[in-house]
C-alpha positions as CSV (number, residue, x, y, z in Angstrom):
1,X,10.5,4.4,-49.9
2,X,12.6,7.9,-50.2
3,X,12.6,10.7,-47.9
4,X,13.9,9.7,-45.0
5,X,17.4,9.9,-43.7
6,X,19.3,7.3,-43.6
7,X,20.2,4.7,-41.2
8,X,23.9,6.0,-41.2
9,X,22.5,9.0,-39.4
10,X,19.9,8.1,-37.5
11,X,22.7,5.5,-35.8
12,X,25.0,8.7,-35.6
13,X,22.2,11.2,-34.2
14,X,20.6,9.1,-32.0
15,X,23.2,6.3,-30.4
16,X,26.6,8.4,-31.9
17,X,27.7,5.2,-33.2
18,X,28.0,3.3,-36.0
19,X,25.1,1.4,-37.6
20,X,27.8,-1.5,-38.3
21,X,28.3,-1.5,-34.5
22,X,25.0,-1.6,-32.9
23,X,23.8,-4.5,-31.7
24,X,20.8,-5.9,-33.4
25,X,18.3,-4.1,-30.5
26,X,19.3,-0.8,-31.7
27,X,19.4,-2.0,-35.1
28,X,16.1,-2.5,-35.4
29,X,14.5,1.3,-33.3
30,X,16.6,2.8,-35.9
31,X,14.9,0.7,-39.0
32,X,11.7,1.9,-36.9
33,X,13.0,5.4,-36.8
34,X,14.3,5.1,-41.0
35,X,10.4,3.8,-41.4
36,X,8.3,6.4,-39.5
37,X,10.4,9.3,-41.6
38,X,9.6,8.3,-45.3
39,X,7.7,10.3,-47.0
40,X,6.7,8.4,-50.2
41,X,6.4,5.0,-51.3
42,X,7.4,3.7,-54.5
43,X,5.6,1.3,-56.9
44,X,8.5,0.0,-58.7
45,X,5.4,-2.3,-60.8
46,X,3.4,0.0,-61.7
47,X,5.5,3.3,-62.0
48,X,4.6,5.4,-59.9
49,X,5.1,7.4,-56.5
50,X,2.5,8.2,-53.8
51,X,2.8,9.8,-50.2
52,X,3.3,8.0,-47.4
53,X,0.6,10.8,-45.5
54,X,-2.1,8.1,-47.2
55,X,-5.3,9.6,-48.7
56,X,-7.2,6.5,-47.8
57,X,-9.7,7.2,-50.9
58,X,-10.2,5.8,-55.1
59,X,-10.1,9.5,-56.6
60,X,-12.2,8.9,-59.7
61,X,-11.3,9.9,-62.9
62,X,-12.3,12.7,-64.8
63,X,-13.1,10.2,-67.8
64,X,-12.1,6.9,-68.5
65,X,-9.3,8.5,-71.0
66,X,-7.1,10.4,-68.6
67,X,-5.8,9.5,-65.5
68,X,-7.1,10.0,-62.1
69,X,-5.5,13.3,-60.4
70,X,-3.4,12.9,-57.4
71,X,-5.0,13.1,-53.6
72,X,-3.6,16.6,-52.1
73,X,-1.0,14.7,-50.1
74,X,0.0,13.6,-53.4
75,X,0.9,16.6,-55.1
76,X,2.4,18.2,-52.4
77,X,5.5,15.8,-53.0
78,X,6.1,17.9,-56.1
79,X,6.8,21.0,-53.8
80,X,9.1,18.3,-51.7
81,X,12.8,19.7,-51.4
82,X,13.9,16.1,-51.1
83,X,11.2,14.2,-53.7
84,X,12.6,16.6,-56.0
85,X,16.1,16.1,-55.6
86,X,15.8,12.7,-55.4
87,X,13.5,12.3,-59.0
88,X,16.1,15.0,-60.8
């Protein structure tokens, strides 16, 4: 998954502390925050990237020779600054 702040940044912003110094309960809160900030999901096995904003649709292919076109949430990743920085 990508596009979220690091746990270090979230811990500092939320609790004013180093992540490593937080108790387990607070670390879980930081992980939850990070999970909800993710903007895309990496499918390493199939070498695909999908938006974290699921369209929950299977996109029809134009023909069997062409790959399916991306849905709008996935297509919008191409204009996402954090995503563009990650793929360069």
